C-alpha positions as CSV (number, residue, x, y, z in Angstrom):
1,M,-21.3,-16.4,-3.0
2,A,-18.9,-19.3,-2.5
3,K,-17.4,-19.9,0.9
4,L,-13.7,-18.8,1.1
5,T,-11.1,-21.2,2.4
6,K,-8.9,-20.3,5.4
7,A,-6.0,-19.6,3.1
8,Q,-8.2,-17.2,1.1
9,R,-9.5,-15.4,4.1
10,E,-6.0,-14.9,5.5
11,W,-4.4,-13.7,2.3
12,R,-3.3,-10.1,2.0
13,P,-1.8,-8.3,-1.0
14,G,1.9,-8.8,-1.3
15,M,1.9,-12.1,0.6
16,P,4.1,-14.7,-0.9
17,K,2.3,-17.9,-2.0
18,K,3.1,-20.9,0.1
19,R,5.2,-23.4,-1.8
20,R,3.5,-26.8,-2.4
21,S,5.3,-29.9,-1.4
22,T,7.0,-31.7,-4.2
23,K,6.8,-35.0,-2.2
24,V,3.0,-34.7,-2.0
25,M,2.8,-33.9,-5.8
26,F,4.9,-36.9,-6.7
27,A,3.0,-39.2,-4.3
28,S,-0.4,-38.0,-5.6
29,T,0.7,-38.7,-9.1
30,V,1.7,-42.3,-8.3
31,L,-1.6,-42.9,-6.4
32,L,-3.7,-41.6,-9.2
33,L,-1.9,-43.7,-11.8
34,E,-2.4,-46.7,-9.5
35,A,-6.1,-45.9,-9.3
36,F,-6.3,-46.1,-13.1
37,V,-4.4,-49.4,-13.2
38,A,-6.5,-50.8,-10.4
39,F,-9.7,-49.9,-12.3
40,F,-8.5,-51.5,-15.6
41,A,-7.2,-54.5,-13.7
42,T,-10.6,-54.9,-12.2
43,L,-12.1,-54.9,-15.7
44,A,-9.5,-57.6,-16.7
45,V,-10.3,-59.8,-13.7
46,F,-14.0,-59.3,-14.4
47,G,-13.6,-60.6,-17.9
48,L,-11.2,-63.5,-16.9
49,K,-12.7,-64.8,-13.7
50,R,-16.4,-64.0,-14.1
51,G,-17.3,-67.7,-13.8
52,E,-15.1,-68.4,-10.8
53,V,-15.9,-65.3,-8.6
54,Q,-19.1,-63.4,-8.4
55,P,-19.0,-60.4,-10.7
56,A,-20.4,-58.1,-8.1
57,L,-17.6,-59.0,-5.7
58,I,-14.9,-58.3,-8.3
59,L,-16.4,-55.0,-9.3
60,T,-17.0,-53.9,-5.7
61,F,-13.5,-54.6,-4.6
62,G,-11.8,-53.1,-7.7
63,I,-13.8,-49.9,-7.8
64,T,-13.5,-49.5,-4.1
65,L,-9.7,-49.9,-4.3
66,S,-9.6,-47.3,-7.1
67,V,-11.7,-44.8,-5.1
68,V,-9.6,-45.3,-2.0
69,L,-6.4,-44.7,-3.9
70,I,-7.8,-41.5,-5.2
71,L,-9.0,-40.4,-1.7
72,C,-5.6,-41.1,-0.3
73,C,-4.3,-38.2,-2.2
74,A,-6.2,-35.9,0.1
75,V,-4.4,-37.1,3.3
76,L,-0.8,-37.1,1.9
77,S,0.0,-33.8,3.6
78,K,-0.9,-35.2,7.0
79,P,1.9,-36.8,9.1
80,W,0.3,-40.2,8.7
81,G,-0.6,-39.8,5.0
82,I,2.6,-41.4,3.6
83,G,2.0,-44.4,5.9
84,V,-1.4,-44.8,4.4
85,G,0.2,-44.7,0.9
86,W,2.6,-47.5,1.9
87,V,-0.4,-49.6,3.1
88,M,-2.0,-49.0,-0.3
89,Q,1.2,-50.2,-2.0
90,L,0.9,-53.4,0.0
91,V,-2.8,-53.8,-1.0
92,L,-1.9,-53.4,-4.7
93,I,0.9,-56.0,-4.4
94,L,-1.4,-58.4,-2.6
95,S,-4.0,-58.0,-5.3
96,G,-1.6,-60.3,-7.2
97,F,-3.3,-63.3,-5.4
98,V,-6.3,-62.5,-7.6
99,E,-4.4,-61.7,-10.8
100,P,-0.8,-62.8,-10.7
101,T,0.4,-60.0,-13.0
102,M,-0.5,-57.6,-10.3
103,F,2.5,-58.8,-8.2
104,V,4.8,-57.4,-10.8
105,V,2.7,-54.2,-11.3
106,G,2.4,-53.7,-7.6
107,V,6.1,-54.0,-7.0
108,L,6.9,-51.6,-9.8
109,F,4.5,-49.1,-8.4
110,A,5.9,-49.5,-4.9
111,A,9.3,-48.7,-6.4
112,C,7.9,-45.6,-8.1
113,W,6.3,-44.7,-4.8
114,W,9.5,-45.1,-2.9
115,Y,11.5,-43.1,-5.4
116,G,8.8,-40.3,-5.6
117,I,8.8,-39.9,-1.8
118,R,12.6,-40.0,-1.6
119,A,13.1,-37.5,-4.5
120,G,10.3,-35.3,-3.4
121,M,11.8,-35.0,0.1
122,R,15.2,-34.1,-1.4
123,I,13.7,-31.4,-3.6
124,D,11.6,-30.0,-0.7
125,R,14.8,-29.8,1.4
126,E,16.6,-28.0,-1.4
127,N,13.7,-25.6,-1.9
128,A,13.6,-24.8,1.8
129,Q,17.3,-24.1,1.8
130,R,17.0,-21.9,-1.2
131,D,14.1,-20.0,0.4
132,R,16.2,-19.5,3.6
133,E,19.2,-18.2,1.6
134,Q,16.9,-15.9,-0.4
135,A,15.3,-14.5,2.8
136,E,18.8,-13.9,4.3
137,W,20.0,-12.2,1.1
138,N,16.8,-10.0,1.1
139,A,17.3,-9.1,4.8
140,S,20.9,-8.1,4.2
141,H,20.4,-6.2,1.0
142,G,16.9,-4.8,1.6
143,E,13.7,-5.8,-0.1
144,D,13.8,-3.1,-2.7
145,S,17.0,-4.5,-4.3
146,A,15.5,-7.9,-4.8
147,G,13.5,-6.9,-7.8
148,Q,16.1,-4.7,-9.5
149,S,18.3,-6.1,-12.2
150,A,21.9,-5.1,-12.8
């Protein structure tokens, strides 16, 4: 039998599901898209600069960058996770020294990252406010009336 996670062990019938952070979802989406772009950029650099730089070095750096971008998604919910994401944005921009087009791609992804973080934080604040107001309404009107329609 599979091992249960902490959330699964602590779950009881009727418990509301914890809302997932929109900021983390947006940030994960940007990082995953960057991982695909980094992988395909690696293939492009491999084809263009194979004679100038060792192919093993190109492939190792590019595939490692793609894997690290994917793994960064796992730490976004930690307090320092967004900072790691910013560092990865800088790494993607600096990859423009190998392939100049990556300067443009990196800056565009950094703008997407900034907007995703900013919009995600705003949506998370609005959701938290909505949840507080709903809890207050439920407390003042009773839990039974929350599911009834007029």
